[in-house]
C-alpha positions as CSV (number, residue, x, y, z in Angstrom):
1,R,6.0,74.6,52.8
2,L,5.8,71.2,51.2
3,L,6.4,71.3,47.4
4,P,4.3,69.1,45.1
5,L,6.1,66.1,43.6
6,S,6.2,67.7,40.3
7,E,8.1,70.7,41.8
8,T,10.7,68.6,43.6
9,P,14.3,68.9,42.3
10,N,14.6,65.2,41.6
11,S,11.2,64.6,40.0
12,A,12.5,65.5,36.5
13,S,15.4,63.1,36.8
14,L,13.2,60.3,38.1
15,R,10.7,60.8,35.4
16,T,13.4,60.9,32.8
17,R,15.0,57.7,34.2
18,S,11.7,55.8,34.2
19,E,11.0,56.9,30.7
20,Q,14.4,55.6,29.6
21,V,13.7,52.2,31.2
22,I,10.3,51.9,29.5
23,M,11.8,53.0,26.1
24,K,14.6,50.5,26.5
25,R,12.2,47.6,27.2
26,N,10.0,48.5,24.3
27,S,13.0,48.7,22.1
28,E,14.2,45.3,23.2
29,S,10.8,43.7,22.7
30,G,10.5,45.3,19.3
31,S,13.9,44.2,18.2
32,N,13.0,40.6,19.2
33,L,9.9,40.7,17.1
34,M,11.6,42.2,14.1
35,K,14.6,39.9,14.2
36,N,13.0,36.5,14.0
37,E,15.0,35.6,11.0
38,G,18.2,36.3,12.9
39,I,17.1,34.2,15.8
40,V,16.4,31.3,13.4
41,H,19.8,31.8,11.8
42,V,21.6,31.7,15.2
43,K,19.6,28.5,16.0
44,Q,20.7,26.9,12.7
45,T,24.3,28.0,13.3
46,D,24.3,26.3,16.7
47,E,23.0,23.1,15.2
48,V,25.6,23.2,12.4
49,A,28.3,23.7,15.0
50,M,27.2,20.5,16.8
51,G,28.6,18.5,13.9
52,C,27.2,15.4,12.2
53,G,27.6,11.8,13.0
54,F,26.4,9.0,15.2
55,G,26.5,9.5,19.0
56,R,30.0,10.7,20.0
57,C,31.4,9.8,16.7
58,Q,31.2,13.1,14.8
59,P,34.2,13.5,12.5
60,G,35.0,17.0,11.3
61,C,34.7,15.9,7.7
62,L,31.0,15.3,8.1
63,R,30.2,18.7,9.4
64,I,29.4,20.0,5.9
65,F,26.3,17.7,6.0
66,A,25.0,19.4,9.1
67,H,23.0,21.9,7.1
68,P,19.3,22.5,6.6
69,I,19.5,22.0,2.8
70,V,21.2,18.6,3.2
71,F,18.6,17.6,5.8
72,M,15.8,18.5,3.3
73,I,17.4,16.5,0.5
74,V,17.6,13.4,2.8
75,L,14.1,13.9,4.2
76,N,12.5,14.5,0.7
77,S,14.3,11.4,-0.6
78,Y,13.0,9.4,2.3
79,C,9.5,10.7,1.6
80,L,9.8,9.7,-2.1
81,V,11.1,6.2,-1.4
82,E,8.5,5.6,1.4
83,G,5.6,6.4,-0.9
84,T,7.1,4.3,-3.7
85,I,7.5,1.2,-1.6
86,V,4.4,1.4,0.6
87,S,1.7,2.9,-1.5
88,G,3.0,1.9,-4.9
89,L,4.9,-1.4,-5.0
90,G,3.1,-2.8,-1.9
91,S,-0.3,-2.4,-3.5
92,V,0.7,-3.7,-6.9
93,V,2.3,-7.0,-5.7
94,L,-0.6,-8.1,-3.5
95,S,-2.2,-10.3,-6.2
96,S,1.1,-11.9,-6.9
97,L,1.7,-12.6,-3.3
98,E,-1.7,-14.2,-3.0
99,T,-0.9,-16.6,-5.9
100,R,2.7,-17.2,-4.9
101,Y,2.1,-18.0,-1.3
102,K,-1.5,-19.3,-1.4
103,F,-2.9,-16.5,0.8
104,S,-6.6,-16.4,1.4
105,S,-8.6,-13.3,0.9
106,I,-8.9,-12.6,4.6
107,Q,-5.1,-13.0,5.0
108,L,-4.5,-10.6,2.1
109,G,-6.9,-8.1,3.6
110,M,-5.1,-8.2,7.0
111,L,-1.8,-8.0,5.3
112,S,-2.7,-4.8,3.4
113,S,-4.2,-3.1,6.5
114,T,-1.4,-4.0,9.0
115,F,0.7,-1.0,7.9
116,D,-2.1,1.6,8.4
117,L,-3.2,0.0,11.7
118,T,0.4,0.2,13.0
119,V,0.7,3.9,12.1
120,L,-2.7,4.6,13.7
121,V,-1.6,3.0,17.0
122,T,1.9,4.4,17.2
123,V,1.7,7.9,15.7
124,V,0.3,9.5,18.9
125,F,3.0,8.2,21.1
126,I,5.8,8.9,18.6
127,S,4.6,12.4,18.0
128,Y,4.4,13.2,21.7
129,F,7.8,11.8,22.7
130,G,9.5,12.8,19.5
131,G,8.2,16.4,19.5
132,N,9.7,16.9,23.0
133,S,13.1,15.5,22.2
134,H,15.7,15.4,19.3
135,K,13.5,15.4,16.2
136,P,16.1,14.5,13.6
137,R,17.2,11.6,15.7
138,W,13.7,10.2,15.8
139,L,13.4,10.6,12.0
140,G,16.7,8.8,11.6
141,V,15.5,5.9,13.7
142,G,12.3,5.8,11.7
143,V,14.3,5.5,8.5
144,F,16.4,2.7,9.9
145,I,13.3,0.7,11.2
146,Q,11.5,1.1,7.9
147,G,14.5,-0.1,6.0
148,L,14.6,-3.2,8.2
149,G,10.9,-3.7,7.4
150,A,11.5,-3.4,3.7
151,L,14.4,-6.0,3.8
152,L,12.2,-8.3,5.8
153,Y,9.3,-7.9,3.3
154,A,11.6,-9.0,0.5
155,S,13.2,-11.9,2.4
156,P,10.6,-14.6,1.7
157,Q,11.6,-14.5,-2.0
158,F,15.1,-15.7,-1.0
159,I,14.3,-18.0,2.0
160,T,11.6,-20.1,0.4
161,G,11.8,-22.5,-2.5
162,N,11.4,-21.7,-6.1
163,Y,7.9,-21.3,-7.6
164,E,7.2,-24.6,-9.4
165,V,4.6,-25.3,-12.0
166,G,4.1,-29.0,-13.1
167,R,1.9,-30.8,-15.6
168,D,-0.9,-33.2,-14.9
169,A,-0.7,-35.9,-17.6
170,N,-4.4,-37.0,-17.2
171,L,-5.9,-33.5,-17.1
172,T,-3.4,-32.1,-19.6
173,L,-3.3,-29.0,-17.4
174,E,-0.4,-27.4,-15.7
175,G,-0.5,-28.1,-12.0
176,C,-0.1,-30.7,-9.3
177,E,-2.3,-33.1,-7.3
178,D,-2.3,-32.6,-3.6
179,E,-4.3,-35.1,-1.5
180,G,-6.6,-35.7,-4.4
181,N,-7.1,-32.0,-5.1
182,F,-5.7,-30.5,-8.3
183,S,-3.7,-27.3,-7.8
184,P,-2.0,-25.2,-10.4
185,D,0.8,-24.5,-7.9
186,C,3.4,-27.1,-7.4
187,S,5.6,-25.2,-4.9
188,E,5.8,-26.1,-1.3
189,D,3.4,-24.7,1.2
190,S,4.7,-21.3,2.3
191,S,2.0,-20.2,4.7
192,N,4.5,-19.6,7.5
193,V,5.9,-16.6,5.6
194,Y,2.6,-14.8,6.2
195,F,3.8,-13.8,9.6
196,V,7.1,-12.5,8.1
197,F,5.0,-10.1,5.9
198,I,2.9,-9.0,8.9
199,L,6.1,-8.2,11.0
200,A,7.6,-6.4,8.0
201,N,4.5,-4.2,7.7
202,I,4.5,-3.5,11.5
203,L,8.1,-2.3,11.3
204,G,7.3,-0.2,8.2
205,G,4.4,1.4,10.0
206,I,6.5,2.3,13.1
207,G,9.2,3.7,10.8
208,A,6.8,5.8,8.8
209,A,4.9,7.3,11.7
210,P,7.5,10.1,12.4
211,L,7.6,11.2,8.8
212,F,4.5,13.3,8.4
213,T,4.3,14.4,12.1
214,I,7.8,15.1,13.4
215,G,9.2,15.7,9.9
216,V,6.6,18.5,9.1
217,S,7.1,20.0,12.6
218,Y,10.8,20.1,12.2
219,I,10.7,21.8,8.8
220,D,8.5,24.5,10.4
221,D,11.1,24.9,13.2
222,L,14.1,24.8,10.9
223,F,13.3,27.5,8.4
224,H,12.1,31.1,8.6
225,P,8.3,31.5,8.3
226,K,8.7,33.0,4.8
227,R,10.7,30.0,3.5
228,A,9.1,27.1,5.4
229,P,5.9,26.9,3.1
230,I,8.2,26.4,0.1
231,W,9.9,23.4,1.6
232,L,6.7,22.0,3.0
233,G,5.2,22.2,-0.5
234,I,8.1,20.3,-2.0
235,F,7.8,17.7,0.7
236,F,4.1,17.1,0.1
237,V,4.5,17.1,-3.7
238,L,7.1,14.3,-3.4
239,S,4.7,12.4,-1.1
240,G,2.3,12.2,-4.0
241,V,4.9,11.5,-6.7
242,G,6.2,8.4,-4.7
243,P,3.0,6.3,-5.1
244,A,2.7,7.2,-8.7
245,A,6.2,6.1,-9.4
246,G,5.6,2.9,-7.4
247,F,2.6,2.0,-9.5
248,G,4.6,2.5,-12.7
249,I,7.6,0.5,-11.4
250,G,5.4,-2.2,-10.1
251,G,3.5,-2.5,-13.4
252,A,6.9,-3.0,-15.1
253,F,8.0,-5.7,-12.6
254,L,4.8,-7.7,-13.1
255,S,6.0,-8.7,-16.5
256,V,9.0,-10.3,-15.0
257,Y,8.9,-14.0,-13.9
258,V,8.6,-14.6,-10.2
259,D,12.1,-16.1,-10.1
260,P,14.1,-13.9,-12.5
261,W,17.3,-15.9,-12.1
262,R,15.8,-19.0,-13.5
């Protein structure tokens, strides 16, 4: 007679073998869920093993800098300096720029909004392409571009003439007469430098776009979920300290003459 499947000689071994396969799969999935920290550690070890440098130039002596802590020190410093320059110093000196270079109120308003408009336009594209590629490299390029913008923003002080104030003998007031109109500013017309400031703000906006998008995302990828909130908190605290420091430093600089070497 035909025996039921449960009574066949090989049924017990088949059932045991299938149970072993199921238990092995469950064990592997459970170990993957319980060892997230180890996975992150292996990921970090692979990144450290890649070395540190520019392109193919990766000297062995720089490998000590390829570490998450070093990355956070650099990123937090960048966040602090960016807030100090853009939100602090940039806002304090607007009135001085208006007087020094004879900007109109409309020009001054456009100058102050160029940075935010640039971030608004570029942040979507930078976040999309940067999020699917090498994130630290995008952050490094952003730092470089914003550094160029900061140097360009300061260049009119050195490429234009000195700020001159004369005296009108008839009016007994300090100033000059230009085509019959009295002006307290005797310096040459520097309206062309307005476009230099606009370009500097555009570069600054492009460089700052990856900071709070790709930077935050990479912090979350780099550290274990238990440690990432601590580093994110430090990052956002420094983003608020930067503008406060910028206003303080800018207030101190306002007491210095426009040409300190004179």
